[in-house]
N, C-alpha and C positions, 0 to 999 in steps of 0.2 A: 365499534360499529362497523358493519361490513359495507363495502362500496356497492352502490346500486345503479349508478348512472352507466348505461351501456357504453357510452363513449369512453368512460374511464376504464371499465373492466376489460374492454377489448384492447386498450392501450398498454396494459401492464406487461405482457410478454415483450412488446417492442421496447418498452422502457428498460427492462432488464437486459435486453439485447444490446442496448447502447452502453450499458454499464459493464457488460461481460468482459470486454477486452482488458479493462483496468483491473477487474477482479482476477483474471487469469494471471496478469503480471504480478499482482500482490502475492498470490499463492506461491509463485515461484521464488519470491524473495524471503518470505517468512510466514509464520502461523497467523491465521485470521480468527478472530473471535467475533462472530456476527450473531450471537444468540439473540433471539427476540426479546427475552427477558433475563435480567440478571440483577436481582434486588440488592446484591452485595455491592454493586457499583453505584456511587452517587454521581451520575453523569448530569451535571448541572453547569450553567455558564461559568467558565473560569475555574471549575473544580479540577484539582489534580487527582488523577486516578492511578493507583498502583496496579499494574497488571503483571501476570506471570511470564515475563520475558527474561530468560536467563541463558547464558552460554552453557554449552554442554562439553564436558571433558570425559576422558576415559575413567571408568570405574576403578577405585582403589582396591588393592588386595587387603583383606582383613588382617589387622595387626593385633595379636593377642596381648602384647605387652603394653601397647598404648591405648587399646580399646577405641579404635576409630569410629565406633558407633557414636561416640560423643563429639566427634568432629564433623565428619560427613561432608566436608568441603564447604566453601563459602558461596552462598547464592546471592547473586546481584539482581535486585528487583528494579525494574525501570518504571518510570512514571510518564504520564502524558496529560495534556490538556485537550479535551475533545472540543471540536468546533461544530457548530450547528449550521449545516448547509441546506439551502432550499432553492428550488428552481421550478418554474412551471410556465403557465401561459394564462392569458385572459381572453374572454370572448364576449362581445357586446351584442345587443339586439340588432344593431346595424350589421354586424358581421353575419348573423343568421339570415337577415334579409338579403344579404349579398351572396348567399349560397353556401356558407360554411356548413359542412355536415360532419357526422361522427368520424368518417374516415380521415378527413382533413384534421380534425381535432386529435385523432390518434397520432398522426404523423407529427403534428406540432408538439404534442405533449411528450412523445417519446424522444424527439430530437432535443427539445429544450431541457426537459427534466433529466432524462437519462444521461445525455452527453454532458450537461452542465454539472451534474453531481459528480460524474466520473472525472471531469476536468478539475473540480475543486479538490476532490480526494487526492488526485495525483499531485496537485500543487502542495498539499499537506505532506505527502510522502517526500517530494523533492526537498522541501524545507527541512524535514527531519534528517534526511541523509546528508544534506549539505552542512548540517549542524554537527556532524560527527567530528570529533577532535582531529585536527590535522596531524598526521603522523610524521615524526622525525626519524622513525626507525625503518619504515617500509616505504620505499620510493621506486619510481621507474625513471628511466632516461626520458628526455624530452620526446614528445610524440613523434617528431620527424625521424628520430634515430632508434626508436624502440624495436625490438626483434622478438621472435617467438620465445627464445631462451629467456628473455627478461620476464615474460608472462609466466613461463614455467617455474621460475625461481621466486616469483612474487609471494612474499609472506613465508617463505620456507624457513627463515631464521627464527620464526616464532614457535617455540616448543609447545605452546598450548593450543596452537591452531590446527584443527583437523581440516586441511584444505579440501579433502575429498567430499566433505559435507558442507562446504562453504560456498556461497554464491558470490560471484564477482559482478557487481553492479557498475555499469559504465555510462558515461555521458555519450551523446551521439558521435562526437569526434573520436573518442577513444574506441568506441565500438566499431566505427568504420576502419580504424587503424588495425584492430585485431583481425577483422575480416580481410583487410588488404594484405597483411603479412602472411596469412594463411593462403590466400589466393596466389601470392607470389611464389609460394612453395607448392602450387598446384593442389592445394587441399581445399575442397569445397564440401561443407558438411553442415548439418543443423547446429544451432548454438550449443545444445547440450553435449554434442559429440566434441565440438571444439573445446568446450569447457573441460571435459574429461582429459583431453589431450594435454592441456596445460595444468591439470591437477585439481580443477574445481568441479563442483557438482553442476553448476549452470552459469551461463552468461546472460545478464539481463540489461537491456538498454533502457534507460529512463530519460525520455525527452525533457530537455530543459534543465537537467542536472548540471550544476556548476562544477562540482568535484569531478576530476577526471575518472576516478575509480574508487569504489568503496568495497572492501572485503567484508562480507556479512557472514560471520560464523553461524552455524546452525542454532536457531532460537534466539539470536541477539536482536532481531527486529521483529516486531509484531504489530498487528492492526486491529483496532477495536471499532465496532459500529453498533449503534443502538437507535431505536426509534424514539424521537422526542415525545414527551407526555403532552397530550392535548387536554386542556381544562376549559377552554372557551367553548361557547355554543356555536358550532358551525353546522350548516345544513347536512354535510356529509364528510366523514373522515374514516380512515381505516388503515390497516397495516397489510401490506402485500409482501410475500416472501418468495424469493427465488429458490426453488427446490434444490437446484444443483449446488449453489454456493452457501445457502443458508442466510444470505443477506436479506434483511427486512428493511423496507422503506415505508415511511408514513405518507399517506395521501390526504390532503386537506382541500375540500371545495368550499370556498367562501363566496358570499354574495355582496356586491357593492350596489346597494339600492340607488344611491345617488347618481350613478352613471349607467344604470341598466346593464350591468355586466356581471359575469361569473369569473372568478379567479381560482385556478387550480394549481397547487404546488405539491411536489414530492419533496420530502425532507428526511434527514437523518443526522445523528451525531457521528462524527468520525475523527479518529486520532491515530497517529503513528508513534510507536514507542521504540526507542533505540537505546540499547546498552552499549555505550561507546568505550572503546579502549583508550587509555591515556596516550599522550603524544609519543612516549617511549615504547608503547605497546607491551609493557611488562606484565599486564594482566589482561584477561580475555575481554573481548568486545569487538564491535564493528571498527574497522580501520579505514580511515580516510587517507588513501595513498598519496604520497607527496611526489615531487619531481626533483631529480638530482640537479645540483647546481651546474654541473658541467655536462 
């Protein structure tokens, strides 16, 4: 069903505008799968979903004697449990009498629904990244004493890690330290340039992250989003898609007759999948950087 309420249709661009900063950050960390329809995925409450998140290594040379067509490397598939998030607003007859109009509804809907969904998704991302196995093999000195050279050597001992295509995800304290050590060397540059200087593809700061740093190899973290199925009889519901990101969000307008009010929510399923390296980092995956004892 397509949306018909003018106050809702005009609010959609503003809604995605509130979600856009979170989407931009996710795309910097890993691949996103925001397809509107994917029947092969059983995205239901508590369902574990296998998605194609796998670390990438250099291609092997063909070996005629062993016929490595029959080996092809080991693919690690990650799984996730999607969460159903929704956020919106309500408006009563009294609110209309008091002068609430379509413009104000647009502002309220965009703020609550867009910003609320973005906040929930970023919380999901933080939980997944903080859940990466703590590394005993890849560590940094304490924040107070870390230097540029420490960041340049971070993860260099891992023979499987392609640092140039990995993202270094930082909590705000570590991110501020990276900026500070570069500023002390009179180097001021965008995050992507600083990342290349220390050997990574990008630097990403995730607000609220507990881990000080997580090395994310290419393809080891991914994000999945789907529009929940609507089977109840609501006056109006539909799916809106952001053309730039491909993210689809469900919109549901319900009526509470007992309180003379209309309730509107935006909702989606969202999950973060992480392929984690073991503590010793002997095999490929995301690495939760530790801190040296001394």
